[in-house]
C-alpha positions as CSV (number, residue, x, y, z in Angstrom):
1,X,60.2,59.3,-47.4
2,X,60.5,61.4,-50.5
3,X,63.9,61.6,-52.3
4,X,65.0,63.5,-55.4
5,X,67.9,62.8,-57.7
6,X,70.8,63.4,-57.8
7,X,71.2,61.6,-54.4
8,X,73.4,62.9,-51.7
9,X,74.5,61.8,-48.3
10,X,70.9,61.6,-47.2
11,X,70.9,58.0,-48.5
12,X,73.4,57.0,-45.9
13,X,70.7,57.3,-43.3
14,X,68.3,55.0,-45.0
15,X,67.7,51.5,-43.6
16,X,66.9,48.3,-45.4
17,X,63.1,48.1,-45.4
18,X,62.4,51.8,-45.7
19,X,59.8,52.9,-48.2
20,X,60.8,55.7,-50.6
21,X,59.1,57.8,-53.3
22,X,61.8,58.6,-55.7
23,X,61.6,61.6,-58.1
24,X,64.1,63.1,-60.6
25,X,66.2,61.7,-63.4
26,X,67.3,58.1,-63.5
27,X,69.1,56.2,-66.2
28,X,68.3,52.7,-67.4
29,X,71.3,50.3,-67.7
30,X,71.4,46.6,-68.3
31,X,74.4,44.4,-69.1
32,X,75.3,46.0,-72.5
33,X,74.9,49.5,-71.2
34,X,77.2,48.8,-68.3
35,X,79.8,47.5,-70.7
36,X,79.4,50.4,-73.1
37,X,79.8,52.9,-70.3
38,X,82.9,51.2,-69.1
39,X,84.3,51.3,-72.6
40,X,83.1,54.8,-73.8
41,X,82.4,56.7,-70.6
42,X,79.3,58.0,-69.0
43,X,76.9,60.0,-71.2
44,X,75.7,61.8,-68.1
45,X,77.3,63.0,-64.8
46,X,77.4,59.9,-62.6
47,X,77.8,61.9,-59.3
48,X,74.8,61.1,-57.2
49,X,73.0,59.4,-60.2
50,X,70.7,56.4,-60.0
51,X,70.8,53.5,-62.4
52,X,67.6,51.5,-63.1
53,X,68.2,47.9,-64.1
54,X,65.5,47.9,-66.8
55,X,65.0,47.5,-70.5
56,X,61.9,49.7,-71.1
57,X,59.4,49.5,-73.9
58,X,59.3,52.9,-75.6
59,X,56.5,53.8,-78.1
60,X,55.8,57.2,-79.6
61,X,58.4,58.8,-77.5
62,X,56.9,57.6,-74.2
63,X,57.6,54.9,-71.7
64,X,54.9,52.2,-72.1
65,X,56.4,49.5,-69.7
66,X,59.4,49.6,-67.5
67,X,59.7,46.7,-65.2
68,X,63.0,45.9,-63.5
69,X,65.5,43.4,-64.8
70,X,67.1,40.9,-62.4
71,X,69.9,42.9,-60.8
72,X,72.2,39.9,-60.2
73,X,73.1,40.0,-63.9
74,X,75.0,43.3,-63.2
75,X,76.9,42.1,-60.2
76,X,80.3,41.9,-61.9
77,X,79.7,45.3,-63.6
78,X,78.5,47.4,-60.7
79,X,81.6,48.3,-58.6
80,X,83.1,50.6,-61.3
81,X,79.7,52.4,-61.5
82,X,79.7,53.0,-57.8
83,X,83.4,54.0,-57.9
84,X,82.4,56.7,-60.5
85,X,79.8,58.2,-58.1
86,X,76.6,56.4,-58.7
87,X,74.6,56.5,-55.4
88,X,71.5,54.4,-56.2
89,X,70.6,51.3,-58.0
90,X,67.0,50.1,-58.8
91,X,66.2,46.6,-59.7
92,X,64.7,43.3,-58.5
93,X,66.1,40.3,-56.7
94,X,69.0,41.9,-54.8
95,X,72.7,41.7,-55.6
96,X,75.8,39.9,-54.5
97,X,77.7,40.3,-51.3
98,X,80.5,42.1,-53.2
99,X,77.9,44.7,-54.3
100,X,76.6,45.0,-50.8
101,X,80.1,45.8,-49.6
102,X,80.7,48.2,-52.5
103,X,77.5,50.1,-51.5
104,X,78.7,50.4,-47.9
105,X,79.2,54.0,-46.9
106,X,78.2,55.4,-50.3
107,X,74.9,54.2,-51.8
108,X,71.8,52.1,-51.7
109,X,69.9,49.5,-53.8
110,X,66.2,50.1,-54.2
111,X,63.9,47.2,-54.9
112,X,60.9,47.4,-57.2
113,X,58.5,44.5,-57.7
114,X,58.7,42.5,-60.9
115,X,55.5,42.3,-62.9
116,X,54.6,45.9,-62.3
117,X,56.0,47.4,-65.5
118,X,52.8,49.5,-66.2
119,X,52.9,50.9,-62.7
120,X,56.5,51.9,-63.1
121,X,55.8,53.5,-66.5
122,X,53.0,55.6,-65.0
123,X,55.6,57.4,-62.8
124,X,57.9,58.1,-65.8
125,X,58.5,60.7,-68.5
126,X,61.0,60.1,-71.2
127,X,63.8,62.7,-71.5
128,X,66.2,61.2,-73.9
129,X,68.4,58.3,-75.0
130,X,72.1,57.6,-75.0
131,X,73.9,54.7,-76.9
132,X,70.7,54.1,-78.9
133,X,72.8,51.8,-81.2
134,X,72.5,49.2,-78.4
135,X,68.8,48.8,-79.2
136,X,65.7,49.5,-77.2
137,X,66.3,47.1,-74.3
138,X,70.0,47.9,-73.8
139,X,70.2,51.6,-74.6
140,X,70.7,54.1,-71.7
141,X,67.3,55.8,-71.4
142,X,67.1,59.1,-69.5
143,X,63.9,59.1,-67.6
144,X,62.2,61.6,-65.2
145,X,60.5,59.9,-62.3
146,X,57.7,61.3,-60.2
147,X,57.2,59.5,-56.9
148,X,58.2,56.0,-57.9
149,X,57.4,53.7,-55.0
150,X,60.5,51.7,-53.9
151,X,61.8,49.8,-50.9
152,X,65.4,50.1,-49.7
153,X,66.6,46.5,-50.3
154,X,70.3,47.1,-49.4
155,X,71.4,50.0,-47.4
156,X,74.7,51.8,-47.0
157,X,75.4,50.1,-43.7
158,X,75.4,46.6,-45.3
159,X,71.9,45.5,-44.3
160,X,70.3,43.4,-47.0
161,X,66.6,42.5,-47.1
162,X,67.4,39.6,-49.5
163,X,69.4,37.8,-46.8
164,X,66.7,37.7,-44.2
């Protein structure tokens, strides 16, 4: 299935295990970015947006590598993001039961395989950066995706591939 950001209610029909090709704008966000957003606000409209748990490598204004960060690091920081309208999360390794419940009825977690940073980068075009003062790995990078291959790891019905 092909999806384009910003995401709408179509994600509520996805089921854990579904394969998706995601296109459109996503925003990288690791621990420090989550904290900065909670302190200073979103530098983008969060409604229907997708956060990618990733600290990309950027060279010459291009994404060189962009593998996922372990999403569990963001467990305690995720619910406020979802409350603000974020509909999608991308990462690796799954998330806590609290995040599974917070996604229920409003969003999904997409899994991307670790170790595939070059594949991820091949689907990306750099659009901009927010909170650059956090450094390359922690800044919020605005990235345009073209058909990034993902698997629905946690759906909006509470199904979780990581608990099987």
